[in-house]
N, C-alpha and C positions, 0 to 999 in steps of 0.2 A: 504494499500500499503506500511505501516512501513516506517518511517524514510526518504522518498525521495519525497512524493507526494507535499509537500508544497513548496519547493522551483523550483520544477520543472515548475508549473505555473508562478513563480515569473519572472524565466529565459525567459520563452516564453514572457511574458509581456513585459520585457526588448526590447526583438527584435522587437516588434511592436511599442513601445515608441522611439526607436531609428529611426523610419520612420516617426512618426507621431506627436510627441510632445516634450514636455520640453527636454525630454533626447537624443535630436539629437545632442546637444555639446558634441564633441569629448571628452573634458576632464571628464565629468561624465561617459561616455561608457568606458573609459579607466580604471578610477578607479574602477568602478564596475566589469569589468572582473578581473583584478587583485585581488580584494576583495575576488571575489566569489573563484577563484583558489586558494588562500591564505586559506579561510576557510575549503575547500575540503581537503586540505594538513594539516590541524591542524596547520597553521602558522598564530597566531593572532595578531602579534605584530603591525601591521598599520589598521587593519580593523576599529579600533573604530575611527580613523581619517578620515575614508572614510565616515563613518555613520555621522560624525559630518559634514562633507561637505554636505552632501544630506539632513541633518536636517536643516541646515543653508540656503541651496540654496532654498529649496522646503518645507518648514516648515508645509505647510496644505494639502501636498500631501501622500497619502499612501505609497509611495516607502520607505521613511525612517523609519516608524515602522516595514516595513514587512523585510528591509535588517538588522534591527536590532534584529528581531525574528531569523534570519537564524543565525547570529553569537551566539547568546543566545543559539539555538538548538544544534550546533555543538560544540561549546566551554564548554557545559557543558552536552554533550550526556551521557546518555538519559535523557531528560528533562521528569519526570513523577509527578502526583499528590503529592508524598512524597518528591519531590525534592525542593530544597529553592528557584529556579529560576523558579518554576511554576507561581508564581503571576506575576512576571515582564513579561514573557514569553507570557502570555496569555492576558495581560494589551497591549502589542503590537500589538496583533493580532487584539485585538478588537478595537484599535484605528484604525487601517488600515480600518477594515472594516466601520467604521464611517466615516473616511476620504473618502474612495472611492464613499460611497453611497450619502454623500453629494454633491460632484462632480457631481456624474452622475445625481442626480436632475436637475443640470445645463445643463448638456451635456449627454443625456441619450444613445448616440450613439458613445460616445468615446470608441474605442477600448482600451486603454490603461487601462482606469477605470473600463472596463468590467472584463478584465484578472485579475485586481487587485482585485477586488471585488470577482470574483471567487477564486482567489487563496486564500485570506485570509479566505474564508467561507471551502475552501478544507483543510486547516492548522487546523482550528478547528475540522472539521469531523477527519481528519487524528489524530490528538492528543485523541480524546475520542476514536475511535477505537481502537488503539494502547494499552490503557489502559482499555480495557473491559468495555466500557461505553456506548456501540453502541445504546443506547434509547437516549443519547443526541445528536447523529447523524442526527436524523429524523427531526428537525426543520429546519436543515440548506440545506435538500437535493434538496427541490423543487426549491428554489432559487437557487443554484448552478447549477442546470441542467440548467433553463431558461438562465441563463448567459453562459454555454457552447453551448447551441443551438446558440445564437447569435454569439459567438465567432468563431463556424465552418463557419459560412458564412462569416465572414469578408474578408479575404484574403487567397486562396490556392495555391499562388504562394510563399509564404513565405517557405524556405526548413525546419525551427524547427517546422512546423505545421506536419509535419511527424511522428513527437513524439508523439502529441496528436491524430491523427488520428489512428496512429498503436496502441496506449493502448485502445483506444475505440474498434478498431476492434477486439482484442484479448481478452480482458476481456467480453466485451459483450457476447461471446460465452463461454470461458474457466469458467468464475466465477458461472455461472448458473450450468454448469457440475458438477465443484467438490462442489458445494452447492445447491443440487437440490430443496432445501425450497426457493429459490429466482427466481426459474424458472416461477412463474406466473408472478412477477413482472418485468420480463425480457421481457414479450411479449410487455409491454408499450414503449419498446426500438426499436429502427430500428436496423436490423440484422447487425453482425459484419461479420469477417471474420479473423480466428487466423493465416492462413498462410500470408495473407496480412500484418496483423498487426505485425508480425513477421519482414517480408521484409522492411515494412516502418520503423521500431525501429532499424534494421541492417544498413539501408541507411541513417538515421539520426545519427547514431553512426560514420558512415565514413565521412559524408558530413555537417552534423550540425553546425550551427556558435556558440548557447549557449548550445544547450542540446544534445550535443555527449555523456559526460559523464553520463547523467542523463537515455538517451537512453541504454546504456550499462550497466548501475544500474539495470533496469527492465529487460534486459535480462539476467542479472544473476539471479534475483528471479523468473522469469519464468521458465527458463531452469531448476530450482532446484526444484521448488515447484509444477509447473504444468505440466512441461514435464518429470521430472526425468531423464534429460539427464545431467550425470555428467561430461561427456568429453566436451560438448560444454559449460557448466558453468564453468570449469575451464580454457578454453581459454579466457571465459569472464573475470573471475577473474584475470587471469595474465595481462590484458589489464589494468584493473581497477587499480589493486596495481601498476603497472608500472608508471600510470600517477600521483597518488597520493601516494607516498610510505609512509609518515608521518601518514596516516589515519590509526587508528587501528581498524578502522570498516571493511574496506575495506582489511585491512590485515587478520582479523579473518574470511572474505569469501574467501580469497586465500587458507588458511589453511583447512577450511571445505570441499573445493571442492577436496583438495588432500586427504584427509582422507577418503571422500566418495568413492575416487579411489582405496582406498586401497594403495596408494604412500605414505608410513609411512616414508621412509627415506627422501624424498623429501619436507615432511611437517614439520619435525623435526628443520630444521634451522628457518623457519618461525614462529615455535612455541616458538622457543627459543627467537626471535625477539619479538614476543607479550609479552613476560614474562618481558622483560627488557624495552618495549617502554616506554619513558618518557611522554607519554600523558595519558597512561593508569590509570583510577580510579578503582574502586571496581568492575564496570561492566564487563571491559575488563579483569582483573584479576580473574573475574568468568569464562570468557571465556577461557582463559589460562588455568585455570585447568582443565576444560572440555576436552579440548584438549590434553592436558597431560596425562589425565586419558585414553581418547582413544588410544594414543600411547602406553602408558604402557600396557594397557590390550591385545591390538592387534598385536603389533610389538615385545614387549618383553615377553608377556604373565606373567607379572608381576601383578597378579590379587590383591594382598595385596596392593600394591601401588596403583593401578588403584582405587581401593574401596576407599582409603584415598582421594585423588584427587577427585574423585565424591563428596564425602560428603562435604569437603570443599567448593567446588562450589555452592552445594546446601544451606549450612550454609550461606554462604556469598551474596547470591541472595536475599535475604527477603527485603531488601529496594527496590529494582527494579520490584516486581512483582505488577500487573501480566504482566508487558511489557516484562520481560524477561522469560516468562513460557515456550515459544517454544524452547528456547535454553536449558534451565534447563531439557526439557524432554530427551534430549541427555545424561544427566549424569543418569537419571532414567533408560533407555534403557540399558546403560552400567552396572549398578547395578544388573538389573534383568538378564541379561547374566551371571554375576560372580556368582548369587546366585542358578543359575538353577541347578546346580547338587550336591548341596550342602543343598539347602533349598527352597524347590518348591513353599511352600505357601508364604515365602517371595518374591521370583522371580516373582510369580504372582501378587503379591501387587505391586511391583515395575512396572512391565509393565503396569498394569493398571493406573497407575499414571503418567506414561509416556505418554500413549495414551490420557489421559484427557488433559495433558498440550500440546500435539503437535497440530502444526497446518498442518502438513503434516507428517502422520505416517511412510511414507516410508524414511524419514532422519532420519534414527535409528542406521545407523554404523554397520548393522548386518552383 
């Protein structure tokens, strides 16, 4: 699912917690809501204080390490095996799993703990999947599925449950269609419904309490990677960027959608914004170089400048591989186009490299 899965289930668990257990106190709920909005918007000044409040009030609960994992993930995005924050990030997740499972031994039907245990495992699964270590996901799948089945049966009256059911309904059908190798495995899971899944996600975007932004984030991903609907994706990314204008990842989504629609003039101010974003690290600098390259190539027809931007992006991306691979494919697609008429052999090589790195070959900006 890339960079969203882990905290989505965390937020759902908060909705359940608010009704069922320790987080029914208004002070904690208010702090958490403020903290999560601040994290999304890359405003980290007060989030450590919120974590310390939770850790002091609920020292043996999985909530504090999960909240801290969210802070680490976004403040140092992207956290990869090469990141100096890899160890502390994984330690927080492991601690959350341990805390949740220990409490579940005493209260096996507690909905809060079921979801936190599920979320922590999904966080680990997402981390390994994002970094091309899929074999390490397998030990977590069975337990996560068992927890998810229990979760579906808890309470269908909660609005934010539309997010969970929407994701399941869509991906149960769409994922095996895109990746046929998984079709035999899909037979072991109940059937979904893609159209219903989209409606549920859109409904939760408009009416959800905790998961509105997460529903919108997944609608962006689905519309681009599975539906290839650039116009719809642009509408979603516009809303996401409006909600969290300081988030450079959401800003990069906005730029990508505009470039895919060939709206180069509209994209340029956002590219310039990403280039000067105070929160940018080398990951986002890489993205800004790629988008500047696409702009120079497609709008200005300045192929020499575009080639320089693409190559700089590739050179800067090494420390983020394989997490950044699909995005680096954009640069290789661009180099292949530039070389097409002057060096067909090199163009073919670039194109093959792009296809090898890409997770969705239609996202090539041709």
